[in-house]
C-alpha positions as CSV (number, residue, x, y, z in Angstrom):
1,M,0.0,0.0,0.0
2,P,1.6,3.4,-1.0
3,A,2.1,6.1,1.6
4,Y,-0.6,8.4,0.2
5,A,-3.4,5.9,0.4
6,E,-4.3,6.5,4.0
7,L,-4.1,10.3,3.6
8,H,-6.5,10.1,0.7
9,A,-8.9,7.8,2.6
10,R,-9.0,10.4,5.4
11,G,-9.5,13.3,3.0
12,E,-6.2,14.9,4.0
13,L,-4.7,14.7,0.6
14,G,-7.0,17.4,-0.6
15,D,-5.9,19.7,2.3
16,R,-2.3,19.2,1.3
17,V,-3.2,20.2,-2.3
18,K,-4.7,23.5,-1.0
19,R,-1.7,24.2,1.2
20,A,0.7,23.5,-1.6
21,R,-1.1,25.7,-4.1
22,A,-1.0,28.6,-1.6
23,L,2.8,28.5,-1.8
24,L,2.5,29.5,-5.5
25,R,0.9,32.8,-4.7
26,E,4.2,34.4,-3.6
27,C,6.2,31.4,-4.6
28,Q,7.9,29.7,-1.7
29,V,7.9,26.2,-3.2
30,C,11.7,25.8,-3.2
31,P,14.6,27.4,-1.3
32,R,14.9,30.1,-4.0
33,H,11.8,31.9,-2.5
34,C,11.3,33.9,-5.7
35,A,8.0,35.4,-4.3
36,V,6.4,35.7,-7.8
37,D,2.7,35.0,-8.3
38,R,2.8,31.8,-10.3
39,L,-1.0,31.4,-10.1
40,A,-1.2,34.6,-12.1
41,G,1.3,33.3,-14.7
42,E,4.4,35.0,-13.3
43,V,7.6,33.0,-13.3
44,G,10.7,33.0,-11.2
45,V,14.0,31.2,-11.6
46,C,12.3,27.9,-12.5
47,R,10.4,29.6,-15.4
48,T,7.3,27.6,-14.5
49,G,3.9,29.2,-13.9
50,A,0.7,27.7,-12.7
51,R,1.0,24.5,-14.7
52,A,3.7,21.9,-14.7
53,V,5.7,21.4,-17.9
54,V,6.6,17.9,-18.9
55,S,9.4,16.8,-21.3
56,S,8.5,13.1,-21.5
57,Y,7.2,10.1,-19.6
58,G,7.5,6.4,-19.9
59,P,9.0,3.2,-18.4
60,H,12.7,3.7,-17.7
61,F,15.2,0.8,-17.3
62,G,18.3,2.9,-16.8
63,E,17.6,3.9,-13.2
64,E,18.9,2.2,-10.0
65,G,18.1,-1.5,-9.9
66,P,15.7,-1.4,-6.9
67,L,13.6,1.1,-8.9
68,V,13.6,-0.7,-12.2
69,G,12.8,-4.3,-11.3
70,R,11.3,-6.1,-14.3
71,G,8.7,-3.6,-15.2
72,G,10.8,-0.4,-15.2
73,S,10.5,2.8,-13.3
74,G,7.6,5.0,-14.4
75,T,9.4,8.2,-15.0
76,I,7.9,11.6,-15.6
77,F,10.5,14.2,-16.6
78,F,9.6,17.7,-15.6
79,T,10.9,20.6,-17.6
80,H,13.0,23.3,-16.0
81,C,14.8,23.2,-12.7
82,N,15.6,25.3,-9.7
83,L,19.4,24.7,-10.2
84,R,21.6,26.1,-12.9
85,C,24.3,23.4,-13.3
86,V,26.7,24.4,-16.0
87,F,27.4,20.6,-16.6
88,C,23.8,19.4,-16.8
89,Q,23.5,16.4,-19.1
90,N,19.8,17.1,-19.6
91,Y,20.3,20.8,-20.3
92,T,17.8,20.8,-23.2
93,I,15.1,20.0,-20.7
94,S,16.4,21.8,-17.5
95,Q,17.8,24.9,-19.1
96,K,16.3,25.2,-22.6
97,G,12.8,24.4,-21.6
98,E,12.1,21.4,-23.9
99,G,8.6,20.2,-23.0
100,Y,4.9,21.1,-22.9
101,E,2.5,22.4,-20.3
102,V,0.1,19.8,-18.8
103,S,-3.1,20.2,-16.9
104,P,-3.6,18.3,-13.6
105,E,-5.9,15.9,-15.4
106,E,-3.2,15.2,-18.1
107,L,-0.5,14.7,-15.5
108,A,-2.8,12.3,-13.6
109,G,-3.4,10.4,-16.8
110,M,0.4,10.0,-17.3
111,M,0.6,8.4,-13.8
112,L,-2.2,6.0,-14.6
113,A,-0.8,5.2,-18.0
114,L,2.6,4.2,-16.4
115,Q,0.8,2.0,-13.9
116,G,-1.1,0.4,-16.8
117,K,2.3,-0.4,-18.5
118,G,3.4,-2.4,-15.4
119,C,5.9,0.0,-13.9
120,H,6.9,-0.5,-10.3
121,N,6.6,3.2,-9.3
122,I,5.9,6.8,-10.4
123,N,9.3,8.4,-10.6
124,L,9.0,12.2,-10.5
125,V,12.2,13.6,-12.0
126,S,13.1,17.2,-11.1
127,P,10.0,17.8,-9.0
128,S,11.2,20.4,-6.6
129,H,9.6,23.4,-8.4
130,V,6.3,21.7,-9.2
131,V,5.2,20.0,-6.0
132,P,1.8,21.8,-5.9
133,Q,1.0,20.7,-9.4
134,I,2.1,17.1,-8.7
135,L,-0.1,16.9,-5.6
136,E,-3.1,18.2,-7.5
137,A,-2.6,15.6,-10.2
138,L,-2.0,12.9,-7.6
139,E,-5.3,13.5,-5.9
140,I,-7.0,12.9,-9.2
141,A,-5.0,9.8,-10.0
142,V,-5.6,8.2,-6.7
143,S,-9.3,8.7,-7.0
144,R,-9.1,6.9,-10.4
145,G,-7.1,3.9,-9.0
146,L,-3.4,4.8,-8.7
147,T,-1.7,2.5,-6.2
148,L,2.0,2.7,-7.2
149,P,4.7,4.1,-4.8
150,I,5.9,7.7,-5.5
151,V,9.6,8.4,-6.0
152,Y,10.8,12.0,-5.5
153,N,13.9,12.2,-7.7
154,S,15.4,15.7,-7.0
155,G,18.6,17.7,-7.2
156,G,18.5,17.9,-3.5
157,Y,17.8,21.7,-3.3
158,D,14.4,21.3,-1.5
159,S,12.4,23.4,1.0
160,L,11.7,21.9,4.4
161,D,8.2,23.4,4.3
162,T,7.5,21.7,1.0
163,L,8.9,18.4,2.1
164,E,6.6,18.6,5.1
165,L,3.7,18.7,2.7
166,L,5.0,15.4,1.2
167,D,5.2,13.6,4.5
168,G,3.0,10.5,4.2
169,I,2.8,11.0,0.4
170,V,6.2,10.2,-1.0
171,D,7.4,6.6,-0.5
172,I,10.9,6.8,-1.9
173,Y,13.1,9.9,-1.8
174,M,16.1,9.9,-4.2
175,P,17.9,13.3,-3.8
176,D,21.3,14.2,-5.2
177,M,24.0,15.3,-2.9
178,K,26.0,17.4,-5.4
179,Y,28.4,19.5,-3.3
180,S,30.0,19.9,0.1
181,D,31.2,23.4,-0.5
182,E,29.0,26.5,-0.7
183,A,31.3,28.5,-3.1
184,T,31.6,25.5,-5.4
185,A,27.8,25.1,-5.6
186,R,27.4,28.8,-6.2
187,H,30.0,28.8,-9.0
188,Y,28.8,25.7,-10.9
189,S,25.1,25.6,-10.1
190,G,24.2,29.2,-9.4
191,I,22.7,28.6,-5.9
192,K,23.4,29.7,-2.4
193,D,23.6,27.6,0.7
194,Y,23.4,24.4,-1.2
195,P,25.3,22.2,1.4
196,A,23.2,23.4,4.3
197,V,19.9,23.3,2.5
198,N,20.7,19.9,1.0
199,R,21.8,18.3,4.3
200,A,18.7,19.6,6.1
201,A,16.5,18.2,3.2
202,V,18.2,14.8,3.3
203,K,17.7,14.6,7.0
204,E,14.0,15.4,6.7
205,M,13.6,12.8,3.9
206,H,15.2,10.1,6.0
207,R,13.1,11.1,9.0
208,Q,10.0,10.5,6.9
209,V,10.8,7.2,5.1
210,G,14.0,5.7,6.8
211,D,16.5,3.5,5.1
212,L,15.6,1.9,1.8
213,K,13.4,-1.2,2.0
214,L,13.1,-3.8,-0.7
215,D,10.4,-6.4,-1.3
216,E,11.1,-10.1,-2.0
217,N,11.9,-9.4,-5.6
218,G,14.5,-6.7,-4.7
219,V,12.2,-3.8,-5.7
220,A,12.2,-0.7,-3.5
221,T,9.0,-0.1,-1.6
222,R,10.0,2.7,0.8
223,G,13.0,4.7,2.0
224,L,15.9,6.9,1.1
225,L,18.3,6.4,-1.9
226,V,21.0,9.0,-2.4
227,R,22.9,9.9,-5.6
228,H,26.3,11.4,-5.6
229,L,27.9,12.3,-8.9
230,V,31.7,12.2,-8.8
231,L,33.1,15.4,-10.3
232,P,36.7,16.0,-11.6
233,E,39.2,17.5,-9.2
234,G,37.2,16.5,-6.2
235,L,34.7,19.3,-6.8
236,A,31.8,17.2,-5.4
237,G,33.3,17.1,-1.9
238,T,32.9,13.3,-1.6
239,P,34.7,12.9,1.8
240,Q,32.3,15.3,3.5
241,V,29.2,13.9,1.8
242,V,29.9,10.3,2.7
243,R,30.9,11.2,6.3
244,F,27.6,13.1,6.7
245,L,25.6,10.2,5.4
246,A,27.3,7.6,7.6
247,Q,27.3,9.7,10.7
248,E,24.2,11.9,10.5
249,I,21.8,9.8,8.4
250,S,22.6,6.1,8.6
251,P,25.5,3.7,7.7
252,S,22.8,1.7,5.9
253,T,22.0,4.6,3.5
254,Y,21.7,3.3,0.0
255,L,24.2,5.4,-2.0
256,N,24.7,5.4,-5.7
257,V,28.2,6.7,-6.4
258,M,27.8,7.8,-9.9
259,A,30.7,7.6,-12.5
260,Q,29.1,9.0,-15.6
261,Y,30.2,12.6,-15.5
262,R,31.2,14.0,-18.8
263,P,31.5,17.6,-20.0
264,C,28.0,18.8,-21.2
265,H,26.2,22.1,-21.7
266,R,28.7,24.8,-20.6
267,A,31.2,22.6,-18.9
268,M,34.0,23.3,-21.4
269,E,34.0,26.9,-20.2
270,F,35.3,25.8,-16.9
271,P,38.8,24.1,-16.9
272,A,38.1,21.9,-13.9
273,L,35.0,20.5,-15.5
274,S,36.3,20.1,-19.1
275,R,37.2,16.4,-18.9
276,P,35.5,13.2,-17.8
277,I,36.4,11.7,-14.4
278,S,39.2,9.2,-14.3
279,R,38.9,5.6,-13.1
280,A,41.2,6.5,-10.2
281,E,38.9,9.4,-9.1
282,F,35.9,7.1,-9.1
283,L,37.6,4.3,-7.2
284,E,38.8,6.8,-4.6
285,A,35.2,8.0,-4.1
286,V,34.0,4.4,-3.5
287,R,36.9,3.8,-1.1
288,L,36.0,6.9,0.8
289,A,32.4,5.8,1.1
290,R,33.4,2.4,2.4
291,Q,35.9,4.0,4.8
292,A,33.2,6.2,6.2
293,G,31.2,3.2,7.1
294,L,28.5,3.1,4.4
295,T,27.5,-0.5,3.7
296,R,25.0,-0.2,0.8
297,L,26.9,1.1,-2.3
298,D,25.5,0.6,-5.7
299,G,25.2,2.3,-9.0
300,V,23.9,1.5,-12.5
301,H,26.5,3.9,-13.9
302,G,29.4,2.7,-11.8
303,V,28.9,-1.0,-11.2
304,F,31.8,-2.0,-13.5
305,F,34.1,0.1,-11.3
306,L,32.6,-1.2,-8.1
307,R,33.3,-4.8,-9.1
308,L,36.9,-4.0,-9.5
309,V,37.4,-2.7,-6.0
């Protein structure tokens, strides 16, 4: 039974929708706090107004194993982002705005279509700036028979107030932990206070759902799964990230140490980001994670390297 089923049965899901939509009036949905009236069509940093914008949706078999199973992860890729990563591999979606506006009914229909295709979950990709729109669609989808777990797949720059609205709704949180250094985050992703905001968000996510739990087939049902993309020259601050997870979250945190960095978007403008990571850099990140005491390391993009350790 997904987390949101009980809230819907009690009628509380509708109340969450109203509270979330109120955040759009002087937008406080994410930590940017742009204070624009998105309900009136104004847009802030995320360039998204009253309606969500979707790039694509469908079963995805390239996500982490516990999300994919045999039926795939039912991904919905939201257009735009509250980050400005100069190396974004999906920059045509996140920065250039590739996608189309959808009504709550259309977004609910996507969720139900993914369930109909046999997906194991509804995987909301880059949802941080469209939580109110997601909740509105979710209420419709649940009333029409949606029963899949919800995956919140974010860049990790999430508001605690917004996460509070998701308590009892999201089953699986999958945030990035991109940086440990404030100046690095500001330089490469155009955001302030990323490490502090990110760590507070990950703590709240773990408080809500705990460590990742799998069913008898190895498919995730509930919990926290963290992604950490290894960057060249140690820019991701891996030692601090893995120490935080092991000491302040849980040694059993499911961590995907990601090896697939390559220069994309504007990365060639920044010398430190102008090359892929080396095998040695990736193996060092894995070593640091193990040394910190993390016991559940995985990664669809780094499994070859992991097997060599």
